[in-house]
C-alpha positions in Angstrom: -20.3 53.3 223.9 -18.7 56.5 225.2 -20.8 58.2 227.9 -20.4 61.1 230.3 -20.7 60.0 234.0 -24.2 61.5 234.2 -25.3 59.5 231.1 -23.8 56.3 232.5 -25.6 56.7 235.9 -28.9 56.6 234.0 -28.1 53.2 232.5 -29.0 49.7 233.8 -26.1 47.5 235.0 -26.7 43.8 234.4 -24.2 42.9 237.2 -25.9 45.0 240.0 -28.3 43.3 242.4 -30.7 44.5 245.0 -32.4 42.5 247.8 -36.2 42.4 248.1 -38.7 40.5 250.2 -41.8 39.4 248.3 -44.9 37.3 249.2 -43.1 34.3 247.7 -39.9 34.9 249.8 -36.7 36.9 249.7 -34.7 37.2 246.5 -32.0 39.3 244.8 -32.8 40.8 241.5 -31.8 43.7 239.2 -35.1 44.7 237.7 -38.3 45.6 239.4 -41.2 43.2 239.2 -43.9 44.7 236.9 -42.3 48.1 236.9 -40.7 47.9 233.5 -37.6 49.8 234.6 -34.6 49.0 236.7 -34.3 49.4 240.5 -32.4 52.6 241.4 -29.8 50.4 243.1 -29.1 48.6 239.9 -28.0 51.5 237.8 -24.4 52.1 236.6 -22.0 53.5 239.2 -19.8 55.1 236.5 -16.4 56.0 238.0 -17.3 54.5 241.4 -17.2 51.1 239.7 -13.9 49.2 239.3 -14.8 48.3 235.7 -15.2 52.0 234.6 -12.6 53.1 232.0 -11.9 56.6 231.1 -11.4 57.4 227.4 -7.9 58.8 226.9 -7.9 62.3 225.4 -9.1 65.7 226.1 -12.9 65.5 226.1 -15.1 68.1 227.8 -16.9 66.7 229.7 -14.7 63.6 230.2 -16.0 60.4 228.6 -15.8 56.8 229.7 -17.2 53.4 229.2 -17.9 50.1 231.0 -14.8 47.9 230.8 -16.9 44.7 231.4 -18.3 45.1 227.9 -14.8 44.9 226.4 -12.4 47.4 225.2 -13.4 50.0 222.6 -11.1 48.4 220.1 -13.3 45.3 220.3 -16.4 47.0 219.1 -18.0 46.0 215.8 -17.8 48.5 213.0 -21.2 50.0 211.9 -22.8 48.1 209.1 
């Protein structure tokens, strides 16, 4: 999925982790307990992440995607 950096920074990253101390002990996680939305520290870093890939071409604003999800050529065609 091609995104602007601003759009990407609103998306959850499954690889990001945050540290929290709960009544049951300390743990790392990437989704808030009972909040239903991701922790702010667990959102996409966009171009600050080593996995970020810019889409070649002249797009305004520039578009990119998460390289950990595979290359754009590996996407399934729409059904």
